[in-house]
N, C-alpha and C positions, 0 to 999 in steps of 0.2 A: 471366342476371342473378343468379339465386340463387347460382350458382357464384362470381361475383365477390364477392358479399356474404360468402360463407363464407370465401373467401380473405382478405378484409379482416379478418374476425373473428379468424382464426388469426394473421394478422400482428400485429394489435393485442394479442392475448394474449401472443405472444412478446415484443413490445416491453415490455409491462407486467412480464413476468417478468424481463427484462433490467434494467429500471429498478429493480425491487425488489431484484435481486441486487446492482446497483451501490450502491443505498442502504444495503443491509446491509453491504457491504464498507467503504463510507465511514464508517458508524457504528462498525464494528469498529476501523478505523484511528484514529478520533477517541478512542474509548474506550482503545485501547492507548497513544496519546500521553499522554492525561490520566493514565492509570494509571502511566506511567513518571515523570511529573512528581511525582506523590504519593509514589512509592517512593523517588526520589533524595534528597529532603531528610532522610529518616530515616537514610540511609546516610552522608551527608556529615558531620554533626556528630560521629559517632564518630571519623572520621579526622582532622577538624579539631581535635578536643580534644587529640589527642596532640601536635600541632604546637606550640601555645603552651607546653606543658609543657617541651618540649625547648628552646624559645626562652628561657623564663624561666630554665631551668637554666643555659643558656649565658650569658645576660645577668648572672645572679647571679655566675657564675664570673668573668666579665670585670670586674664591679664590684669583687669581692673582690680580684682581682689589681691593679686600678688603685689601690684604697685602700692595699694593701700597698706598692705602688711609691711612692705619694705619701708615705706615712709614712716610708719609708726615706729618700727624698729630703729631706724636711723635717728628719729627724734628722741627716742628714749635713751639711746646710747651716746648721743652727741656730747652732753655735759661731761661724762666720765672720760671720754676720749680727749676732750679739751684739757681737763685737769691733768691727765697723764702726760700730755705734751708739755704743759706748763711746768711741771715739777720734775721732768725727766733729768734735767741737768742741774738741779738745785744742790747747793752745798750745805752740809750740816757741820758747823764748827764744834769741836769737842768743848764741853763745858769745863770751867775751872782749869784751864791749861794755858801754857805759853808756847807758841809756835815760833820758830826762828827761820830766817832765810836771808838771802842777800842777792844784790845784783852787782854790776860792775862798780858802782859808786857808793852804795849804802848797805848797812846792816839793818835788817828789819826784825821787829818783834810784834807778835799779835797776841794780846792777852784777852782771855775770855773769862766769864764769871758764871758761877752756879745760879745766882739769884735772878739774872735777867739775860736777855739775848744780846746786849750790847757788847762791843769789843773795842779795845784800844789798839790802834795801829801806830807804831812809833818807829822811827829810823834815825840813825846817826851816820855821819860819814865814816868810811872804813878806817880812816886814820885815828878816829877817836877810840879810846880804851874802854869806854863804858856807855851803856844805853842811857845813863843818867847825865851824860855830858850836856853842857848848856847849849851846844850847837845842834842838839837833836830836836826833832819835831814829833808831835803826836796828835792824834785826833780820835774822838769817840765816834764810832760808826755803828750802824745797824744793818745786818744782813737782811735784804728784802727780796722776795721772790717776784720776778718780772716775767713778762712773756718771752718766749725763746728768742734770743738774739744771736746772730752769728757775727763774730769779730775776727780780725786778723791779729795774731800775736807773734812775738819773737820769744821762743822758749828754748833755752840752752843753745842759742845761736841759730836756731832753725825757725823759719817763718811758716806758720800754718794757720788754718781757720779752725775755730772752736765754737761750739754752741754754748750759750750762757743762759742761766735762769736765775742767777744770784748777783745782785748789785749791792755794794756797801754804800749806804746813804747816811748823810748827816741827820741827826734826830730833829724832826720838825718842831717838837715842843721843848727842846733843850736850849736854854739861852747861852750855854757855854760853847760858843762856836770856836773852832780851832783857828789858830793864827793862819792868815793867808799864806805865810811862808811855807806851811806844810805842803801846799800844792805847787809851789814854784818849780821844783825840779821836774814836774810832769807837764801839765798843760794849763797851769794857772787856775783861774776861776772856772774854766771849762773842764777841769779834770773829772773823769769818771773812773770809778774803781769797781771792777768786776771780780768774780771769783769762780773758779771751776776746778774740777778734778782732772789731773792728767792721766796718762795711761799707766803710770806707776802707782796711782792711787793717792798721790800727794795733792794737798790743797794749794792752788796757785792764785796769787793776786795779780790782776792785770790792770795797769795804769795807762790811761790815754796819754800818748806822747804829744810833744809839741807839733802843731799843725793839724789839719783836718783829716788827712788821709793816711797818715803814717800808721804802721802796726803798733799795737799796744806793747809796752814793756812789761815784763813779768818778774815775779819773785816766787820761787818754789819754796814752800814752807815744809819744815821737818818737825 
């Protein structure tokens, strides 16, 4: 009986030692794992900090290249874009033709030539029977392309804004100036004559009216 008890005590002692040993091993493993987790974060930032530096440098280089390319592209396309805007609303008068129109007071005729770009604008009061009547007026003018200008006009009784690229100007080198009476029905010496195409595709003459801020009067040509 005593021998069995002694054997049991030895067995229990061995088991206790084994349990203690296993517990020590487990504690050591847990401590090692926790220690690795605490050590790794201190090492990661050092390597991670160098990555954004390279990325920022690469991104900055790409942005600089893109900006340079964009600047060169804009510079190369700028003249053509300006030309397109300048000529977008220009009017081409048909050569060798006579266009007719009228407003509330006058009948108009615009005569063009095959040999040159000049045209003659003439008008007579509506009560006259012929464009050749003595109370008619005429002037030789040249269609000139100008930078885009927006003006207010009255066309067919409606006031609207239109964009202009064509102005009819007196020839600078021509000594045959029109009689000032030609401009009196409009705005005298300050009369400006523009031309544009309306939505119906007709050429329209726009004359500056009396005063500084009034809308331009118009004549739709056929």
